[in-house]
Every structure is written in structure tokens, then in C-alpha cells.
N, C-alpha and C positions, 0 to 999 in steps of 0.2 A: 605621587612620586614620578619624576621625569627620568626617562632613560635615553641616553645618547650613546651611539656606537661609533667607533673610529677604527680605521685600518692603520696599523702601525708598521712601518718598514724598518728593517735593520736589526730587529731583535732575533737572537739566535739561541738563547738559553734562559734558565731560571734567574740568573744574575741580571740579565737584561730586564726581565719582568719586574724584579725588585726595584731597579732604578726608576722605571716608569711608575710603579706603584707608589714609591716615595714622593716623587715630584707631583703627580696628579693628586695624591692624597692631601697635599697642601692647599689645593684649590678650595677656596671658601664655598661651602654648600655641598661638597661631595660627601655622600653618605656611604655608598658602597661602590667598589670598583673591582672588576675582574679583568685580568690581562693574560693573554696566552701568546707565548713566542711561537708555538706550533702553528696556530691559526692566524697570527698577526692581528688579532682583534682585541680591542679595549672597549669594555662596556662600563659606563659610568651612570650611577643613579644619584639623583639629587632631589631635594625638596622642591626647589624652584628650577625653572629652565636655566641652564648654564650658558655662559658666553662661550661658544665653541672655540673662538680664538684664544681664550685663556687656557683651555685644556690643551689645545695644540701647542701653545707656547710652553706649557709645562712638560709636554712630551719632548719638545725640542730641547729644553733645558736638560733633560735626561740623556740626550744624545741621539734621539731617533726622530723620525718624521711621521706625522699623523695627518689623516684626512678624515673628515666626517663621512659616515656611510649614509 
């Protein structure tokens, strides 16, 4: 299992977390994801190494900005 972490800016509440969860959950290969508006962290687990740019694009689609940690 591969784990990749991101810092997400712009999230302020649980609804924000849900938007990120929905979009990143659509990325092929994502098995588990945890997102926290309080800490601004997104943790993604996948079977194979994910393309970081694809996850960042999914977060962007949700309306937020992400950078790999």
C-alpha cells in the first residue's frame, strides 16, 4: 500500500472535507482517504503509486488547492 500526503488550503468545515472526499475518491486506484479541515491534511492510500498531479487536480475540482507534502 502506498501513502501520499497533501496539504490542502481553503477548507474550513466538514462540508469542505466532503467535497474533497468526493472528488479524490473518484481517482482510480484510491483505496482509503482521510481529510481534515482542522489540520489541512489529506492522506491518500492506494495499491500503486498515484500520479500526484491527478490528486491535485481532483482537489482543485473540489474548489481547493493542494500540494504534496
